[in-house]
Structures are given as structure tokens and as C-alpha cells.
N, C-alpha and C positions, 0 to 999 in steps of 0.2 A: 398440947392447945391450941386455937386459933385465937390469934391477937387483936389486940382495937385494930390496927395496922393491918395484917392481912385480909381485918371484916371488909374495911375500906377499898382495900385493892380489889375484892371479889364484886362486891357490889360496882366499883366502877367498871372491872370489866363486865358485868351485867348490863351495865348499861350502855356499852358501846354498839354503834349500828349496826343493824345484821346480827344482834345476839338472837340467838334463838327464843322460843318460851319451852315446851318439854319435850318440842320434837328436834331441839339443836341435838349437833353431833360433838364429838372434838374441836371442830374447828368454828369457832364463831360466825361462818359466812358458809355452814354445810347444815344442813336439814333430810330427816329422814320420815318413814312411815306419816306421810302428808296425804291425806285423801282424795286432792285435787289439785291438779294445777292449772294456772291459766294463764298463758305467756302473748304479750301483744309488744308490737317495736315501733321504733319512728313514725310516732304520734307525730311530730315538727310543727306544733303550734294549735294541731286541729283538734279546740279541746270538744267542739258537735260528735267526732268520730270517738274520743277517749269515752263519752259519757254514753254513747251507742252500746259501745261495746262491755260498759261494764251492767249496764244494765241487759245484755242480751246476754251476758254470762252469769245474769243474774248474782252479780256482786257488792251492788246495790240495790234501794229504794225507788222510788218518785222524788225524796227530798236529796238523792246520793248520799245516802247513812250507808256506811257497811254493812251486808247483810250475810257476806260472803262465808260469816262461821269462821270453820278451821280452812276454810280453802284458800294456797297461797296463789299469790297474783305477783307474775314478775313483767315489770316494765324496762323491756331491753334499752333503755338508751336511746338520744336522740329524741327528746320532747321539746327542746326547743330549737329555735330557729327556723326558717323559710317562712310558717305560717305566723298569725297573729295572735293568735291567744297565747303565749308561753307564759305568762305569768300566773293565767286561768288554771293553767293545767298544772306551774307546780303549786299553787296554792291548795288544788285537789289534792293532789296525790301526799303533800305534809300530813294534810287531815287523814286521809285515809290509812295514813302509816299509823298514825294512831289510833283509830278507831280497831281494825285490823288486828292489831297485837290485843286490844283488850277483847277481843272476841275468841281470842285463839288462835287467828290465824297469821297471815304475813303477806303487805307490800312489799317488793322486792323491789328498789327501784335502783334502775343501775347506769352508772356513769355510759355516757358515750362522746361519740370524738366533739358533737358541738355541746355537750356542756363543758366539755373542757375548754374547747376554743373559747367559749365568755369565759370563762375564769382567766384566759391568757391576753385575755382584751384581741381576741381576733372576732369581728363583729362583723365581716363580709354579710355571712347568711341571716344577722337578725332580718324580722319582716318591719319594714317601716311602720307599717301599723302598733309594732309590739311597743315603740317607744311612749304611744298616747297611755299607757298604762303607766307611765311612770312620770307622767309632767308633772301633775298636781304635786309631787314630791321632791322635785328639783325647784330650789329657791333661787332666786334672783341673786342672791352673792355668790352661791354655786355655781353661776352661769358665768360674772362678771369675773371672777378668778377663772377660770379656764379660757376666757378670751384673753384679759391679760399675759396667759401664760404662754395662746396659742400665735399673739399677736408680737410677741418678745422674739417668737422664735423666726419670723417671718417679716418682720419690719426692713428689711436691707433690702429684700430683692422683691417687694410687691407693695403697693400702694393702698392706704387701711380701707379705702372702698371694696376694691377685689378681694380683701383677705377678709370682709365682712360676709360677704356673699358667698366665700366660700367654707367661712365658720358656720355659718347656719345650714348652709347644704350637707357638709358632715357629720355638723351634729343638732338635729331636730330635737326641739325641744323634748327633754325627759330622757334624751341621752345618758347624762352626768351622775341623774337619780340611777336610772337603772345600772351604767357602772358601779356607782358608792353600792348598791344594792346586791351588786354579784361578786364582791371585795372580797377577799379575804375574812373578815368579820363581818359581812354583811348579810342583809338577811338570806340572803337567796346563795350566796358565796357560801358563807358557815356550812350553809346544808350541803351545798354540791360537792364539796373538798371531803365531806365526811359518808358520801356514798360511796355501796362497793362498785368494781370492776365487774366482779365476778362471783356468784354465787351457786351451788352445788344443791340441787335438790331432789331425792329419789336416787340418788346416780346419776343425773344429768343436770351437766355443767352449762349453765347459762352466760352469755359473755356478748358486750354488743356485737365487736367487730370479728373476731374468731383470735385459733392460741396454734404459734408457732410450739414445736415441741421444745424451743430453751425459753418462752414464759410459763411453760407447762410444769418444767423445772420447778420453779417458784412457789408449788404450791396455791391451793386459797390465800393461802395467808400472806404468802412472798410478794402476789399480785396484789393484793387489797393494800397492803401495809407499805410496799416499795412504790404502786402508787402513792398513794396519803402520802409518805415524806416529799418524792419528789416535787409534787405540788404544794409543798408545807413550805419549803425551800423556795421556789420558786417564786411565790407572793413575798416571800420576809424578803428576798432579795429585791424584787422589786420595791418593795414599801420603803427599803433604806437607799434605792435610787434615786425616788421619788423627793427623800425626806432632803437628800442631799444637793436638790435641784439639778439631776443628771436627766431625771424622768420626767414626767408630768401626767396629768392625764388628760390629755390629746391625742397623748400618743398610743398609736395602734401596737400590734405585735410585732410589726416588721421598722417601725420607728424605734420602739423599743429596743430590740436587736441590732438595731444601728448605733447606740446610744450606749448600750453596752461593749461594744466592739470597740465604738471611740474610744473608752475611757482605758481599753487595755492596751491599745495602740498608742498613748501617751506615754513616756520615756519614763515619768513620775507620777505618783498621784497618792493620795492617802491610800492606806492600805486595806482599809476597812470599807471604801466604796470600791476597788480592785475585785477584791473577795467577791464581793457582795455582782459584780459584774458578771464576772467569773463565773459564779455558781447559778446567775442567771440566765446565762449562755447553756450550761452544761445542762443542768435540770429543764430546758426547753428542746433539749435533742436526750431526754435519756431516753432509753428503749421501751421503758415501760408508758410513753408517750408520743411515741414515733409510728412509722409505719408501717411497723411489725409488732406492734404492741396490741395488746388485746382491746383497746377502740378502734382501731385503723385495720386492721390488719382482712384482707380479703381472698386471701390463699384458700382456706375451707371453703369458701363461696364461690369461686369463681375458678379454677385452677383447674385442668384436666384430671382427673381422678387417677390416672397411670402417674402424674407428677402428685399431684397432695398424698395420694393413701395413707402411707406411709409416716408422712408430717401428720395427719388426722388421727392416724393409731396410736402412732408415741404420744400425741399430746393427751391422749384418752386414757392412754394405760399410766401415764403421769400421775394424772388427775385422779385416778383409779374413779374414771367414768364408763357408762353405758354409751352417752349418746352427747352429745351438744347443738345447745338450740345458741341463734343468733341472727343480727338486727343486718342492719349496715347496707349492705349492697343489696341490690334493688332484683328481684325474683324475674324482670321484664314481664309483669302480666298481673294481672287484679289474682295473685293466686300467694298459698304458702306453699312451701315444698320442702321435697326432702331428698337429700346426696348418699351415698358412700350405703346405700341398703339401709337407709333407717337411722345412720350414727349421726346425722348433722342434718338439724332442722331451719329450714329459712325464713324469717317474717318478716323482711319489709316488701311486701305489695305495693308500694308507692299509696298509704295510705292516705296522703296530705290532696290527692289530686280522684283519689277512687272515692265510689259511692255504695261500698260493699266493704266495711271494715271485718277484717277477719282475724281471728285469732285461735291459737294454739290449744286445746285444751289434751291433759294428759290425767287419764282416770283410770284405776284397775289397771294399769300395763296396757293401757288402747291409749293410741296419741292420731285425735281426729282433729279437724280444721271446723270452726263453730263459725258460721253466718250469723254476727250479731243482730241481724235485721228479719231475718227470717228462722233461725232456730235450725238450719239445716247443718247435718253435719257430713263430713267429707274424708276420703283421705288426704293426708298431702298429696300433691303431686310429683309425681318422684323425676327429677329431671333426669336427661341424659348421661352417660359419663362424661363427652369434653369439654362441658361447662361453658367459663365465657369467657375469660383471658386465652389469648394468644398474641407473641411475641410479634407475629404476621398474618396474616389468611393465607390459605392454602393456596398458595397461584401458580401458574404453569411456568416453566422457567427450565432454559435450556441447562443440560448438566452441566457442561465447562463453564456457563455461569457461575453457575451455582458451586460446581468446586472451588473456584475461583475465591467465591462468598467465603466458604467455609474454610478455605485454607489462610485467607493473610486479613480478614478481618476483627476488629476487637474484641476481645472477648471481656464483656462487660458487666456479667455474674455469672457465678458456678456455683451449682447445686447439688449435692448428696443426694440420690434418689434411693440408692440404700438397699438397691433390690438385686437378686441375684449373687452370682458368686462373681460375676465382673466388676462389680461394685459400679458402675456408670453414674457419671455426674452429668447433668444439664447445664451447658453450658448457653446464654445469649449471647450472639455475637450480629456488632453494626461496624457497618460500612455505608458511605456516603450517604448516611440519612438513614437507610431501610434497619430493621433490626429480624434475625429471626435466630431459631432454635436449634443444637444439635447435642446428639448423647457422644459424651467420647469416653473411651474406654483404654485403659492402660493393661489389661492382664494379661500376660505371659509376656514374652520377647525368645525367650531360646526355640530353638526350629522344633518343627511335633516330627517326633521318633514313635511315640505309643499311639493308639488305636484312637485314643481322645484327649484332646489337650485345648486346654481354654488360649488361644491367642487373640490380640486384638489385630495382627496380622488379615485372619481371618475373617473379619468383619471388611476391608478392603479389598482382598482379594474376591469373595462372593460379589460384590458392586462389578469390578472391573470384569469378570466373568458373568456375569445376568448383562451389560453391555456387551461383551463379544460374543453371546447368544441372542442378543438383539428382544431379551424379553421381560426387561425395562417392570422388574416388580420389584428390586432391589434399592430401597433410596440414596441417592449421593453418600456415596462414604470416601473420606481422605484422609490420609496421612498428615497427622498436626500435633506440635508439641507446645505443650501447655504447662508453663511454671516447671521447668525443663527436664518437664514427662512425655516423652511421646506416646503417642496412642491412635487411636482411628475416631474419628469425628464424622458423626453420619447424620445425615439434614432429620430435624427431626418431623412427624406427617404431624400439622395439627387438625385438629377438629375429627380425630380416629379413634376407631374405638376394635377392638381386637372380639377373634371369633370368641373365647371364653365368656367374657363379657356381654358381647351378642347376645349369646344364649341365655345367660341371668336376666338379663333382661327382655327376652323372647325378640327379639329383632332381628330382622332379615338385614342383610348387609348388599343391600341391589336386589337386582332381577338375581333370581334362583340358577337359570342357566348359564348369565355372563359369569356370575362369581365358580361356579363349578366348573367351567372349560377354564378358568383360570386355576383354579386349586389343580386341576391336574397339570397344567404346566409346571408349578411350584414343585408338584410330583415328583417329575423328570428332574427340574434343577436340583431339588433335594437328592437323587440319585446320583446325579454327576458330580455333585461336591461332597458326597458321603457323608451328608448332613443326616444324623439319626438322633434328634433333638429335636424336630419342629413340635412345638407346641400350637396349642390352639391362642395362647398370647402372644404369636411368635408370629401370628399374623392378622394386618389392621387392613381398614377398611376405612374413608370416610364416611360419615353418617351420611352426607348427602355423596354419592358418587357410586359407580360400580367395579374401580381398581383395587385392585390388591397388591396390600405391601407385604413384603418377608423383613422381619428384624431377626436380629441376635444369631448373628454365625459363627458366635468365635470358637464352638466345637466341633466347625464345621472341618472337609478337609480330612478327613481319617486317612492313616496309609494304609488301610485295609481294602484290598482294590472289588470287595466284595459290594452288591447294590445293596442297600439300605432296603429293608423290609417294605412293600406298597401297601398303603392300607386296604386296597385293592385285591392285593397277592399280585396283579402287573400292572405294569406302568399301563398308559393309556399314550402313546405318543404322535401327539398331531402331526402330521406329514408337515407344516411348516419348521415344526420343533426337532424333527427329525432329521432337515439339512444342517441345522444349525451347528449340532455337534460336531460334525463332520467336516466343519471349516477348524477346529481344532487342534492344528498340529504342533508337535513341540515346540518346533525355533518360537512360533507366534507367541505361544504360554510360557516360554521363556521368557522373552521379552516385556509379558504384560506383569506376569506374576514370577519372573524367577527371586524378585528380593521380596517374598512374602511368605509361601511355601519354600519344603524344602525338595530336594530330589527326589525322595523316597513319597513325597506328596503329589508331585508333578504325576512320576510312575502311574500311582494309584488313580491319579485323575483318568490320563491315558485309557488306564485298563475298565473302568466304567464307563467311559466313553467307548471302548468298543463294544463293552455286553450292550448299552441303552441303544447302539445303532443294530445290532445283533439282532438284537429283540422288536426295535422298528421294521428291518429287514424281512423277517420272518410274520410279523404280521399283515405285512403287505404283499407277502407272496400269498398268504392264506389269504386275505379279500380276494384277490388276481383268480386264488382256485376257486372260492365258491360263485363267483360271477360267469 
């Protein structure tokens, strides 16, 4: 039997924000069987664009009343700041939330980083004209009280005239009314802090910034409830600090943090105030509110797919989702785009400055971009895999300088790529104010005695041998110890794409003749180092360039003297390359590679060298005979 208390609890759950109608799944943040989903993002106080989008998507009528029926609309955060009409947008969204539910549909308003910035009193991006909409609600007493707090804080160092000018500059009329309404129990603050950060509709996750796998592990409920809890604790702590006179309404987030830190630095203090200060700082830095949290993370949108693919796939797996839709990171043009073969869609097309408001529309398993003004539909523009993040643009730099950089630079970040048997890590290296990235491998340590052995030493040996024969195709690679583990560190070629991905995207890696000539040279190199495992993903070329780079040689340097099978059946040894292996005599190889390869490996390398030279000599003789 369901008790009266049980009934009340059920009713309370039904009233939670985001709780669904008949289309709800087990989670209060998930819906299935929705016929049509529309997603827009980063409105940034541009109410006119919102109206054009709503009308163009046939979600509202001429009076801006919901006519979308059972459709779901996702507003993916950042509807405040930068533009002047954030209050107008919030009023319209709050009303449409109610109307959409009554019609059997749903408006999902998601938190973005800018909404949370306002809750935390980071008002740096508030448009000056936004305060005008709040000026009528700001009382003279409210403003006098704020001035008293402001002047007391600086009276010892500044004259009142200068302080008064600064006060009116920093706090235009309407500032304190807006701040009050954004407070924890304010009209807008109370609404914002109950909004979700993430929802899932028809198996697609919608979130403002993006997801790391550590955040995705929390699930829909864990992310939303955890973020709500962090916000609630933070705002409660701030209220207590204000009540005790530690903080006041003229303090922004930076000043509030300094005040809380000062409390903790005191040798003694009231326990409640110290705990409030500690809670204030801890929640401000909570993972769900930080740079790797769902409101700020940009890796899904901007990182190279070679690096980010595992992160995205793991995050979707943990969320049991087939795709993700994000905003937050500008696509670089008036376009909505896709990445990772349609597993990620990006909404932020700079709508505030654009005169072409776009929406993502998912209907009948078809995902299209709708131009709200013309009604035209198009496919999301597919982005190239390299993305928009690089530790440093790819620049020409001499080998010995890059070797020194990789060998002695400070490791400031390490990330497990989780691809392949070598379990490589992507390191970010800083030296003299410059930053570059490299792949660190620690696989294997014992000398190679079998036909195929994975060893990091082979990566360094391949680079050194490449330079010995003047090939210039293996990125700079050095021996390096990181966290007491020795391994190989290879320069990460930025803005590059591998052969397999190029084929998938139907791209050409530069001029065909130039690429083919380099691939023929790479086949000779693979024969020399006994590399039987060259895959299309191991051949890179910058998107803007015609240079071929060869990576992943941990399984090279077989102890078998036979040449690996050539793709064409026979090696095409160019004359200039034929001369290079002839310079590889044993003494020189021992000096350069002796610390990396075993005697058997060196013997096999020399045997393969001889076979290559024999073939090159035979080919040259054939050419002479034919002439």
C-alpha cells in the first residue's frame, strides 16, 4: 500500500525540473520517442534571434505562444551575457517551459558557463545595457547600503570623490537589483540553479560544453544533482559570509575568493565562518563547475580527433548515448558542424553577431540544420579531424633544438590516449615560455629476440636511422624519463591527418605525385627496419602540406633478415635512397643504435641492408641494359 508520505514523495519528484511527461525514461533527465527535437545554443542576450529561431522552427505563433505540440526544444546554455536582452530571453523561456509541457512537449533550458558565472557573481561579460532592464527595481536604500559597504572598504586609501566615481562606474543603476534577482532565492537565481546541465533525448546527449569520461561516469542524475548541490552549498556559504560581514554585495567572485582565503589564513576564528569560507572555495573549484566540467570543457569540440576520439567514445558509452550535441565553442563561421562522423554536433555559430540564425533539427533519425529565416535545410558541415586546439602551431624547427626541447622541457600535463598495445600518453611540454606536445611510450624493456617485440627503444632507433639515411620522415624522438619511467618521447605532429582518416573523409593528402614518391621511400625504410606492421593510421600528413610523416615503430627491427612484403611486390629504390643504406656500416650503427637494439637486431638490419642494395643494383643494371 502506498502511504500518504509515499504519495507526497512521488508528487515532489514529479515536480522536479526536467521531469518528463509520458515520454520520460527512468531518469528525470531522459526522454524517448520524441518525434522532433530542435536545438539552439549561445543566444547571449540576442532576443531577436531567439524569436526568429522559434518562429522559423514553427515552435511559436505570432504572439510567441507555444505551438510546437509534442516537439522538444533544447536551449543549450549561454543565453545571458554579451548581449543586452538577457532578461527578455529569460522571461520568454520561463513562460515557454510551462506552455510546452501543457501541450505535451518540452523546453529544456540547460545551464551554460555564463549562467553559472552570474550565479557566482562573475559579471565581467554582462552587457552594460542589460542593467537598464533592472533599474526600476533597484531602490535608493539598496544603493545607499551598497555604497556604505563599498566606501568603508576603501576609505583608508582613496578620497570619497574618486571612490564615488568608481562606484558609479563599476555599479551602474540596476546592478544591485539584477544581482539580487540572480541570488539564490531571487526570481532568476532560484530558477537558474534548478536547471539541468545535461539531458538525453532519443539517445542523444545535450550539454553546453562537453564531457570527459570522468564526468560521464556520474550519469545524467549524478551530473545534474551534483552540480545543483555544489551550487547550493556555494551560495549558502556566500550568504553566511555576507551575514557575518566578511563579504558584501559589492564584491565580485575574485574579491569574494580573497575574502574567504583571508578568513582561513587567520590563526583563530569562528568555526562557522571558517567552515563557510572553506566550503565557498571548495565548491567554487568543484570539478562539475571547473574547466573540465560539462559547462566549460572544449576538448570534444576543438581537440584533434586522434587524441579526443577515445574520450568521446568512452563518454557516450558511459551515457549510453549514440551522439552528443554541444554549444560553447565557436565553430569558426556561420555554420553548425559535426565531428567524429556524426557523433558530435556543434551549435555555437556566433549567433549574436550573425544575421543567419540556425538550429539543429532531429526528426525521423535525420539530423539537419535549419535556416530559421529561409526555411532551408542542409546537412551539418563536417569538420576536418585536426580540430582547433594545438599546443603550438606546427613550425619548422631544427632537429637538435626539438630534441633538446623534448628531452629537458617541463612536463605540465599528461593524458592517456588509451589506443593500441603501447598505451601511449600525450604529454604537454613547456620550456622558455613555449609549449609543444609529444607521445610518450614505455612499452617493453628487454632486448628483442623474437620476430616481433613491442619496445619503446624501437621508436628512438627508427628516428635515428631515418636521419642517418637522410630520409626526414620520422618525427623527432628522444629517450626520456617521466615519473620514474623511461620511455620514448616523439614530437606530436599538429594539424595532421592519417591515411585511413583521409580516405574516410575522401581527402587528398597533398599533390598525388609528391605523396606517392614519399610513400615509395617509406616502403624502402620499412624494409630496412624490418617493419611488417605499417598501417594507414601510421602515415600522417599535415592538412596543409605535402610532407609524409611515419609514426609507430615499436614493433619494428625484427630479428628476421628477410625483407617485409612490399605493397607492390618489389621495392622501388630511388637512386638517391639506394646510396644511403650503403653508408650504414656496423661500427656506425653500433655507436648510434647500440643502446637501443640487440646484436641479433643489428645483424638482421645489416642483412636487410644488403638485400636492398642487391635489389637496387639489379634494378640499375636492368635500366642500363634496356638503354
